[in-house]
matplotlib code that plots the C-alpha trace (Angstrom):
import matplotlib.pyplot as plt

x = [171.6, 172.6, 175.8, 173.8, 172.1, 175.4, 177.1, 174.1, 174.3, 178.0, 177.4, 174.6, 177.0, 179.6, 177.2, 175.8, 179.3, 181.0, 183.4, 184.8, 187.5, 189.1, 188.9, 190.7, 193.3, 194.4, 193.9, 197.5, 198.8, 197.1, 198.6, 195.8, 193.0, 191.2, 187.5, 186.5, 183.7, 186.1, 185.8, 188.3, 190.1, 188.3, 185.0, 185.9, 187.3, 184.3, 181.9, 183.8, 183.6, 179.9, 179.4, 181.4, 179.6, 176.4, 177.3, 178.8, 180.8, 183.6, 181.4, 179.2, 182.4, 183.8, 180.7, 180.2, 183.8, 183.3, 180.6, 182.6, 185.8, 184.0, 183.2, 185.5, 185.0, 188.1, 186.4, 184.4, 187.5, 188.9, 185.9, 186.5, 190.2, 189.4, 186.6, 188.7, 191.6, 189.4, 189.1, 192.9, 192.6, 190.3, 192.5, 193.3, 195.0, 191.6, 192.0, 194.9, 192.6, 190.0, 192.6, 193.7, 190.1, 190.1, 192.9, 190.9, 188.2, 188.9, 192.4, 193.4, 195.7, 199.0, 197.5, 195.1, 197.8, 200.3, 197.8, 196.6, 200.2, 201.3, 198.1, 196.5, 199.1, 202.0, 200.0, 199.4, 203.1, 204.0, 201.7, 202.9, 199.5, 201.2, 204.8, 206.1, 206.2, 202.4, 203.0, 204.8, 202.0, 201.5, 204.8, 203.3, 199.7, 197.8, 197.0, 200.1, 199.0, 198.9, 202.5, 203.5, 202.0, 204.8, 207.8, 205.7, 204.3, 207.8, 209.3, 208.3, 209.0, 212.5, 213.3, 212.9, 215.1, 218.8, 219.1, 218.1, 219.2, 215.8, 214.0, 216.4, 216.0, 212.3, 212.0, 214.6, 212.1, 210.3, 213.2, 212.3, 208.6, 207.2, 205.0, 206.0, 204.1, 206.0, 209.3, 208.4, 207.5, 210.7, 212.7, 211.1, 211.8, 215.4, 215.9, 214.6, 216.9, 219.9, 219.3, 219.7, 222.1, 224.2, 226.6, 224.1, 221.7, 224.4, 225.6, 222.0, 221.8, 225.1, 223.9, 220.9, 222.2, 222.6, 219.3, 216.6, 214.5, 216.2, 213.1, 213.9, 217.3, 216.0, 214.0, 216.5, 219.3, 217.3, 219.0, 222.5, 225.0, 225.7, 229.0, 227.4, 224.8, 227.4, 228.2, 224.7, 224.6, 224.0, 227.2, 227.3]
y = [-82.8, -80.5, -78.4, -75.2, -76.6, -77.8, -74.5, -72.7, -74.9, -74.1, -70.4, -70.6, -72.3, -69.7, -66.8, -68.4, -68.9, -65.7, -64.2, -60.7, -61.1, -64.0, -61.9, -59.0, -61.4, -62.8, -59.8, -58.6, -61.6, -60.8, -57.9, -57.8, -57.9, -60.6, -61.0, -63.7, -64.9, -65.7, -69.5, -71.7, -74.6, -77.0, -75.7, -76.1, -79.6, -80.8, -79.5, -81.1, -84.4, -84.1, -83.4, -86.4, -88.6, -87.4, -89.1, -86.3, -87.9, -86.6, -85.4, -83.3, -81.9, -80.9, -79.1, -77.4, -76.3, -74.5, -72.4, -71.9, -70.7, -67.8, -66.3, -63.6, -65.2, -66.9, -69.9, -70.8, -71.5, -73.3, -75.6, -76.3, -77.2, -79.4, -81.3, -81.9, -83.1, -85.7, -87.4, -87.5, -91.3, -90.3, -87.7, -88.0, -85.8, -84.1, -82.9, -80.7, -79.1, -78.4, -76.7, -74.6, -73.5, -72.5, -70.0, -68.4, -67.3, -67.5, -68.0, -64.6, -65.1, -66.8, -69.1, -70.9, -71.0, -72.7, -75.3, -76.1, -76.4, -78.8, -80.7, -80.9, -80.3, -82.2, -85.4, -85.3, -84.9, -87.6, -90.1, -89.1, -88.1, -85.0, -83.9, -80.5, -79.5, -79.4, -76.2, -74.5, -72.2, -71.3, -69.5, -66.6, -66.8, -63.6, -64.6, -63.9, -66.6, -69.1, -68.2, -68.5, -72.0, -73.1, -73.0, -73.9, -77.0, -78.2, -78.0, -81.5, -83.0, -81.4, -82.8, -86.4, -85.7, -86.2, -83.9, -80.2, -78.8, -79.5, -77.6, -74.6, -74.5, -74.6, -71.7, -69.6, -67.8, -66.6, -65.0, -61.6, -61.8, -58.5, -59.8, -59.9, -63.1, -64.9, -63.6, -65.1, -68.5, -68.6, -67.7, -70.3, -73.0, -71.9, -71.8, -75.4, -76.4, -74.8, -76.9, -80.1, -79.1, -76.1, -76.1, -76.2, -73.8, -71.3, -71.5, -70.6, -67.8, -66.3, -66.4, -64.2, -62.0, -58.9, -59.1, -60.8, -59.0, -58.8, -60.3, -63.6, -63.6, -62.4, -65.6, -67.9, -66.9, -66.8, -69.8, -68.7, -67.1, -63.4, -64.2, -66.6, -64.1, -61.6, -63.7, -63.1, -59.3, -57.4, -55.9, -52.1]
z = [-131.8, -134.7, -134.8, -134.4, -131.2, -129.7, -130.4, -128.9, -125.7, -125.4, -125.7, -123.1, -120.7, -121.3, -120.7, -117.5, -116.1, -117.3, -114.8, -115.5, -112.8, -114.8, -118.0, -116.2, -114.9, -118.2, -120.5, -120.0, -121.8, -125.1, -127.0, -129.6, -127.0, -125.0, -125.7, -123.3, -121.0, -118.2, -117.7, -116.0, -117.8, -115.4, -116.5, -120.2, -119.7, -117.6, -120.2, -123.0, -121.1, -120.7, -124.4, -125.3, -122.8, -124.3, -127.5, -129.7, -132.6, -134.7, -137.5, -135.1, -133.4, -136.8, -137.9, -134.5, -134.4, -137.7, -136.0, -132.8, -134.3, -136.1, -132.7, -131.3, -127.8, -126.6, -124.9, -128.0, -130.0, -126.9, -127.0, -130.7, -129.9, -126.9, -128.6, -131.7, -129.6, -128.1, -131.5, -132.2, -133.1, -135.9, -137.5, -141.2, -143.7, -144.1, -140.5, -141.6, -144.2, -141.5, -139.3, -142.3, -142.7, -139.0, -139.6, -142.4, -140.0, -136.4, -134.9, -133.7, -130.8, -129.9, -127.2, -129.5, -132.2, -129.9, -128.6, -132.2, -133.2, -130.4, -129.8, -133.3, -136.0, -134.3, -134.0, -137.7, -138.3, -135.7, -137.4, -140.8, -142.0, -143.2, -143.5, -142.6, -146.2, -146.0, -144.0, -146.9, -147.9, -144.3, -144.2, -146.2, -145.0, -144.5, -140.9, -138.8, -136.3, -139.1, -139.9, -136.3, -136.3, -138.7, -136.3, -133.2, -134.9, -135.7, -132.2, -131.0, -134.4, -134.5, -131.1, -132.4, -135.5, -135.9, -138.9, -138.1, -141.5, -143.3, -140.5, -140.7, -144.4, -144.1, -141.6, -143.3, -145.6, -142.5, -140.8, -142.2, -141.3, -140.0, -137.2, -133.6, -132.9, -135.7, -134.3, -130.9, -132.5, -134.5, -131.5, -129.4, -132.1, -132.3, -128.5, -128.3, -131.3, -129.5, -126.4, -128.5, -131.3, -130.4, -133.4, -136.2, -134.4, -133.7, -137.4, -138.5, -136.0, -137.1, -140.7, -139.8, -136.9, -139.0, -140.9, -138.9, -136.2, -132.8, -131.0, -132.7, -131.1, -127.8, -127.6, -129.3, -126.9, -123.8, -122.2, -123.2, -120.9, -121.3, -122.9, -125.4, -126.3, -127.4, -130.5, -131.8, -131.4, -134.6, -136.0, -136.0]

ax = plt.figure().add_subplot(projection="3d")
ax.plot(x, y, z, "-o")
ax.set_aspect("equal")
plt.show()
């Protein structure tokens, strides 16, 4: 089977099982719009399993994913992510370059970004196929979701580290980013860091409290008490 044929089969399946009610249910979670067929996760996972059992290999998955991620339809990118995840044992440093290519064309929402970050990029970091410095150019990428992927990809890696300072230094250039989605990703990272290492995280937050966007602090301080949050209010 060729990549074009597999992509076509996936799209036929999506069209045959489209459900407008599911689209309506999840649309409210996507600020930039939600162009979807309306498939369930079970449908996606079962179809992925059938594709893999049918003999699809990593090369075919890579080539097909390049076609799928160009589509505006939510589920087509989801298929690319799930199929790629199935070959995690075959990941190499080249996999990172492929994911970088994806953001050039087709990653346009927070949900796909977060799954790619935790399920595809983090395994590369964990196995030391890349280091977080490979994400350096992503901090200023044109695609705001590629920028969001930086802090989100580091969450699990940070949790296994004893030294948080390199992470704080790495995300510092992003603290004045203009995109809401990036603010949310940074805030999420800092909230998780605070749970583990309060003193260092709070020192970093205090450094930025008068400059960085407030949404970062809204997320970062979410688990704090009302009294604790007061320390990180912007000075008048």
